[in-house]
C-alpha positions as CSV (number, residue, x, y, z in Angstrom):
1,M,274.5,76.2,-84.4
2,S,272.7,74.6,-81.5
3,G,270.7,72.2,-83.7
4,G,267.5,74.1,-83.3
5,V,265.3,76.0,-85.7
6,D,266.4,79.5,-84.7
7,S,270.1,79.1,-85.4
8,A,269.3,77.1,-88.6
9,V,267.3,80.0,-90.1
10,A,269.9,82.5,-88.8
11,A,272.6,80.6,-90.7
12,A,270.5,80.4,-93.8
13,R,269.9,84.2,-93.7
14,A,273.6,84.8,-93.3
15,V,274.3,82.7,-96.4
16,D,271.6,84.6,-98.3
17,A,273.2,87.9,-97.3
18,G,276.4,86.8,-99.1
19,H,278.6,86.2,-96.1
20,E,281.2,83.4,-96.0
21,V,279.5,81.2,-93.3
22,V,280.9,78.3,-91.3
23,G,278.6,76.2,-89.1
24,V,280.0,75.6,-85.6
25,H,278.3,73.4,-82.9
26,L,279.7,73.6,-79.3
27,A,280.3,70.3,-77.5
28,L,279.7,71.3,-73.9
29,S,279.1,68.0,-72.2
30,R,281.8,65.6,-71.1
31,N,279.4,62.7,-71.5
32,A,279.7,61.9,-75.2
33,G,276.6,59.7,-75.1
34,T,274.3,62.4,-74.0
35,L,271.1,62.4,-75.9
36,R,268.3,64.9,-76.0
37,T,265.1,63.9,-74.1
38,G,262.1,65.6,-75.6
39,S,262.6,69.3,-75.3
40,R,264.9,69.1,-72.3
41,G,268.5,70.2,-72.6
42,C,270.5,71.2,-75.6
43,C,273.9,70.7,-77.2
44,T,273.5,66.9,-77.3
45,I,274.6,64.3,-79.9
46,E,271.2,64.6,-81.5
47,D,271.4,68.3,-81.7
48,S,274.9,68.1,-83.3
49,M,273.6,65.8,-86.0
50,D,270.7,68.2,-86.7
51,A,273.1,71.1,-87.0
52,Q,275.2,69.1,-89.4
53,R,272.2,68.2,-91.6
54,V,271.3,71.9,-91.8
55,S,274.9,72.8,-92.7
56,N,274.9,70.2,-95.4
57,L,271.7,71.5,-96.9
58,L,273.0,75.1,-96.8
59,G,276.3,74.0,-98.4
60,I,278.5,75.3,-95.7
61,K,281.4,73.8,-93.8
62,Y,280.5,72.3,-90.4
63,F,282.7,71.9,-87.3
64,V,282.2,70.7,-83.7
65,W,284.3,72.7,-81.2
66,D,285.0,71.0,-77.9
67,F,284.5,73.6,-75.2
68,S,283.5,71.1,-72.5
69,D,286.5,71.8,-70.2
70,R,285.9,75.6,-70.2
71,F,282.1,75.0,-69.8
72,K,282.6,72.8,-66.8
73,E,284.9,75.4,-65.2
74,D,283.1,78.6,-66.1
75,V,279.5,77.4,-65.9
76,V,279.0,74.1,-64.2
77,D,281.5,74.5,-61.4
78,E,280.4,78.1,-60.7
79,F,276.8,76.9,-60.6
80,I,277.7,74.5,-57.8
81,A,279.8,77.0,-56.0
82,E,277.0,79.6,-56.1
83,Y,274.4,77.2,-54.7
84,E,276.9,76.3,-51.9
85,A,277.2,80.0,-51.2
86,G,273.4,80.3,-50.8
87,R,272.9,82.1,-54.1
88,T,270.6,81.3,-57.1
89,P,272.8,81.5,-60.3
90,N,271.7,81.7,-63.9
91,P,273.8,79.3,-65.9
92,C,272.5,80.5,-69.2
93,M,273.8,84.0,-68.5
94,R,277.2,82.7,-67.6
95,C,277.2,80.5,-70.8
96,N,276.4,83.5,-73.0
97,E,279.0,85.6,-71.1
98,R,281.9,83.2,-71.0
99,I,281.3,80.6,-73.7
100,K,279.2,81.8,-76.6
101,F,280.3,85.4,-76.6
102,A,283.8,85.1,-75.0
103,A,285.5,81.8,-75.7
104,L,283.7,81.2,-79.1
105,L,284.1,84.8,-80.3
106,E,287.7,84.8,-79.2
107,K,288.5,81.7,-81.2
108,A,286.5,82.9,-84.2
109,L,288.3,86.2,-84.4
110,S,291.7,84.4,-84.0
111,L,290.8,82.3,-87.0
112,G,290.0,85.4,-89.1
113,F,286.2,85.5,-88.9
114,D,284.5,88.8,-88.4
115,A,281.5,87.9,-86.3
116,V,279.5,85.2,-84.4
117,V,276.0,84.7,-85.7
118,T,273.4,83.2,-83.5
119,G,269.6,82.7,-83.5
120,H,268.8,85.0,-80.6
121,Y,265.8,87.2,-80.6
122,A,267.3,90.7,-80.1
123,T,268.6,93.5,-82.3
124,V,271.8,95.6,-82.5
125,L,271.2,99.2,-83.5
126,T,273.4,102.3,-83.9
127,G,272.7,104.9,-81.2
128,E,272.6,108.6,-81.5
129,T,276.3,108.8,-80.5
130,G,277.3,106.2,-83.1
131,E,277.8,103.5,-80.5
132,L,276.2,100.1,-81.0
133,E,273.3,99.3,-78.7
134,L,271.5,96.1,-77.9
135,H,267.7,96.3,-78.1
136,R,264.7,94.1,-77.4
137,S,263.3,92.0,-80.3
138,P,259.9,93.1,-81.7
139,A,258.9,89.5,-81.1
140,T,258.2,90.3,-77.4
141,A,257.1,86.9,-76.5
142,K,260.4,85.5,-77.6
143,D,262.6,88.4,-76.8
144,Q,266.0,87.2,-75.5
145,S,267.7,90.5,-74.8
146,Y,267.7,89.7,-71.1
147,V,270.1,86.7,-71.5
148,L,272.3,88.8,-73.8
149,G,272.6,91.6,-71.2
150,V,276.1,90.4,-70.4
151,L,277.4,91.5,-73.8
152,T,279.9,94.3,-73.8
153,G,280.4,97.1,-76.3
154,A,283.4,95.4,-77.8
155,E,281.4,92.2,-78.3
156,L,278.5,94.0,-79.9
157,K,280.8,94.9,-82.8
158,H,281.3,91.2,-83.6
159,V,277.8,89.7,-83.2
160,M,274.9,89.3,-85.7
161,F,271.3,88.3,-84.9
162,P,269.7,87.7,-88.4
163,I,266.3,86.7,-86.9
164,G,266.4,89.2,-84.1
165,A,263.8,91.5,-85.6
166,S,261.4,88.7,-86.6
167,A,257.8,89.1,-85.8
168,S,257.2,85.7,-84.3
169,K,258.6,82.2,-83.7
170,A,255.8,80.9,-86.0
171,D,257.2,82.9,-88.9
172,I,260.7,81.4,-88.3
173,R,259.3,77.9,-88.2
174,A,257.3,78.6,-91.5
175,E,260.5,79.9,-93.1
176,A,262.5,76.8,-92.0
177,A,259.8,74.6,-93.5
178,A,259.8,76.5,-96.7
179,R,263.6,76.1,-96.9
180,G,263.3,72.3,-96.4
181,L,265.0,72.3,-92.9
182,A,264.1,69.2,-91.0
183,V,264.3,71.1,-87.7
184,A,261.3,73.3,-88.6
185,Q,259.0,71.8,-86.0
186,K,261.7,70.8,-83.5
187,P,260.6,71.7,-79.9
188,D,262.5,74.5,-78.1
189,S,264.9,73.4,-75.4
190,Y,264.3,74.4,-71.8
191,D,265.7,73.7,-68.3
192,I,269.4,73.6,-67.5
193,C,271.3,71.8,-70.3
194,F,273.6,69.9,-68.0
195,I,270.7,68.7,-65.8
196,P,268.5,67.3,-68.6
197,D,266.1,65.4,-66.3
198,G,265.2,68.7,-64.6
199,D,265.9,67.5,-61.1
200,T,268.2,70.3,-60.0
201,Q,267.9,69.5,-56.3
202,G,268.8,65.9,-56.8
203,W,271.7,66.8,-59.1
204,L,273.1,69.3,-56.5
205,E,272.7,66.8,-53.6
206,D,274.7,64.3,-55.6
207,K,277.5,66.9,-56.2
208,V,277.4,68.6,-52.8
209,G,276.1,65.9,-50.4
210,A,273.7,66.2,-47.5
211,K,274.4,68.5,-44.6
212,P,271.4,68.7,-42.1
213,G,270.6,72.0,-40.5
214,L,267.8,74.1,-39.2
215,I,264.9,76.1,-40.7
216,K,264.1,79.3,-38.8
217,D,261.6,82.1,-39.1
218,R,262.8,85.7,-39.2
219,A,262.6,86.0,-35.5
220,G,265.0,83.1,-35.0
221,N,262.5,80.5,-34.0
222,V,263.3,77.0,-35.2
223,V,260.4,75.7,-37.3
224,G,261.9,72.7,-39.1
225,E,265.0,70.9,-40.4
226,H,266.6,70.5,-43.7
227,E,269.1,68.1,-45.4
228,G,271.2,70.8,-47.0
229,T,270.9,74.5,-47.9
230,H,271.7,73.8,-51.5
231,G,268.2,72.4,-51.9
232,F,266.5,75.8,-51.3
233,T,266.1,79.0,-53.2
234,V,264.4,82.3,-52.3
235,G,260.7,82.1,-53.1
236,Q,260.4,78.3,-52.7
237,R,257.2,77.1,-51.0
238,K,257.1,73.4,-51.7
239,G,259.3,70.8,-50.0
240,L,259.9,72.7,-46.8
241,R,258.3,70.0,-44.5
242,L,257.9,72.4,-41.6
243,G,256.9,71.0,-38.2
244,R,255.6,74.2,-36.7
245,P,252.7,76.1,-38.5
246,A,252.9,79.8,-39.0
247,P,251.0,82.0,-36.5
248,D,248.4,83.0,-39.2
249,G,248.2,79.4,-40.6
250,R,249.3,80.6,-44.0
251,P,252.1,79.0,-46.2
252,R,255.6,80.1,-45.6
253,Y,258.3,80.7,-48.2
254,V,262.1,80.7,-48.3
255,L,263.3,84.2,-47.7
256,E,267.1,83.7,-47.1
257,V,269.6,80.9,-47.4
258,H,272.7,81.0,-45.1
259,P,275.2,78.1,-45.9
260,K,277.8,79.3,-43.4
261,E,275.3,79.0,-40.6
262,N,273.6,76.1,-42.4
263,T,270.2,77.7,-41.9
264,V,267.3,78.5,-44.1
265,I,265.0,81.5,-43.2
266,V,261.3,81.3,-44.0
267,G,258.5,83.7,-43.7
268,S,255.2,85.1,-45.1
269,Q,254.7,85.7,-48.8
270,S,254.6,89.4,-48.2
271,A,258.1,89.3,-46.9
272,L,259.3,88.1,-50.3
273,A,258.6,91.6,-51.7
274,V,261.8,93.7,-52.2
275,T,262.2,97.3,-53.0
276,E,265.9,97.6,-53.6
277,L,268.4,95.4,-55.6
278,A,272.1,95.9,-55.7
279,G,275.3,94.3,-56.9
280,T,279.0,95.0,-57.4
281,R,279.6,92.8,-60.4
282,F,278.1,94.8,-63.3
283,T,278.9,95.5,-66.9
284,W,277.6,98.1,-69.5
285,C,276.1,96.8,-72.7
286,G,277.6,99.3,-75.1
287,A,278.2,102.9,-74.0
288,Q,277.7,103.4,-70.3
289,K,275.2,105.8,-68.9
290,A,276.5,109.4,-68.6
291,S,277.0,110.3,-65.0
292,P,275.9,106.9,-63.6
293,E,276.5,108.1,-60.1
294,Q,273.5,110.3,-60.4
295,W,270.0,108.6,-60.0
296,F,268.3,108.1,-63.3
297,E,265.0,106.5,-64.4
298,A,265.1,103.1,-66.0
299,E,263.5,99.7,-65.9
300,V,264.9,96.5,-64.3
301,Q,264.2,92.9,-65.2
302,V,265.3,90.0,-63.0
303,R,264.1,86.9,-65.0
304,A,264.2,86.0,-68.7
305,H,260.4,86.2,-69.1
306,A,259.5,88.6,-66.3
307,E,257.9,92.0,-66.8
308,P,260.3,94.9,-66.5
309,V,259.7,97.2,-63.5
310,A,260.2,100.9,-63.4
311,C,263.0,102.0,-61.1
312,L,265.6,104.6,-60.1
313,A,269.2,103.4,-60.7
314,A,272.7,104.6,-59.9
315,V,276.2,103.4,-59.4
316,I,277.1,104.3,-55.8
317,D,280.5,103.4,-54.3
318,G,281.1,100.7,-56.8
319,E,277.7,99.1,-56.4
320,F,274.9,99.2,-59.0
321,V,271.7,100.0,-57.1
322,T,268.1,100.0,-58.3
323,R,265.1,101.1,-56.3
324,V,261.9,99.8,-57.8
325,N,258.7,101.8,-58.0
326,E,256.7,98.6,-57.2
327,P,258.0,95.7,-55.1
328,I,259.3,92.7,-56.9
329,M,258.5,89.2,-55.5
330,G,261.0,86.5,-54.7
331,V,264.3,88.0,-55.8
332,A,267.4,86.0,-54.8
333,P,271.1,86.9,-54.6
334,G,272.9,85.4,-57.6
335,Q,270.1,86.3,-60.0
336,T,270.9,88.8,-62.8
337,A,269.3,92.2,-63.0
338,V,269.2,93.7,-66.5
339,I,268.7,97.4,-66.8
340,Y,266.7,98.8,-69.7
341,L,266.2,102.3,-71.1
342,G,263.1,101.8,-73.2
343,T,263.9,98.9,-75.5
344,R,267.7,99.3,-75.1
345,V,269.7,97.1,-72.8
346,L,271.9,99.5,-70.7
347,G,273.8,96.9,-68.7
348,Q,273.4,94.2,-66.0
349,F,274.6,93.2,-62.5
350,T,274.6,90.1,-60.4
351,I,272.4,90.7,-57.4
352,D,274.4,90.6,-54.1
353,R,271.7,92.0,-51.8
354,T,268.1,93.0,-51.6
355,V,266.0,95.1,-49.2
356,S,262.7,93.6,-48.1
357,A,259.5,95.8,-48.3
358,V,258.3,94.3,-45.0
359,S,260.3,94.4,-41.8
360,V,260.4,91.5,-39.3
361,E,258.2,93.5,-36.9
362,E,255.6,94.3,-39.6
363,E,255.5,90.6,-40.7
364,F,254.8,89.3,-37.2
365,E,252.3,92.1,-36.3
366,A,250.4,91.2,-39.5
367,A,250.4,87.5,-38.4
368,L,248.8,88.1,-35.0
């Protein structure tokens, strides 16, 4: 129970269904005095108190489980390491993968519980072969199947999403109000929970430290300087402070980040378009695709609220590869690509490499 309205209504519906329900809030921060600021962050002292009030009203036992050590190691430390490696990680994916549906589920099962119930907007259905499948929520505006793409077939057997098929968030808030839950109008959380002020670059600089280097274009020309590669991500336009204008006078964007060489590569917006995504770290969400080494039609989504893009996909030499029908803009290594077959989540992979739709020669010819 995060302390928000979705998990509160999910718990209430689980109680109504006749399950023996216990409310659990995860303490993920090592700073015990952390307080929620507006709608930034989650898992704070205030959120814990809200979750306890809901549990009391529902008449269920309530516990706070301290997962702060594992959260620091598996989510926060990896977040820093990924940025140091020039990648753009998604900490929410890692939290779902390693904390909420690994550590939490492991402990719950060891204590004799059957499942972990959350307030995510997604549905688990039984497929034609009898295997469980994860599908998008009908509430497309709130669909959270993307961040659940890391779930495995074994985990799908022990998860429940009571509000997953709900029509809208407004309906959930109305139900919470009718039940007398004080969190009915509580704002949704956003941003990275362990960076509640939203200043990711400042937070990283404090952890990593400044390391001045060069900003170059794709031809190797020096066009500026930087204070550390950790402050840049693919697709970034603001804050580059370039001293040399582009040949065509148009804005330039971050295309690549190379911490080992301590360089940032910039170029035109057109060079952000990619036609191929691939990664070796992948998992199947339920039963895997039959003959995945053969190209098959699917859709790929690279951000939580992005539109899925039609693609061809295959697993080739241990690498999950997708070739999109239309170029995707600003995709960075470290992001998660989730593969869909219609509404079903087939699996996911962490992006290791991309192929630009525009070559260096084409970019500079267009600029002249």
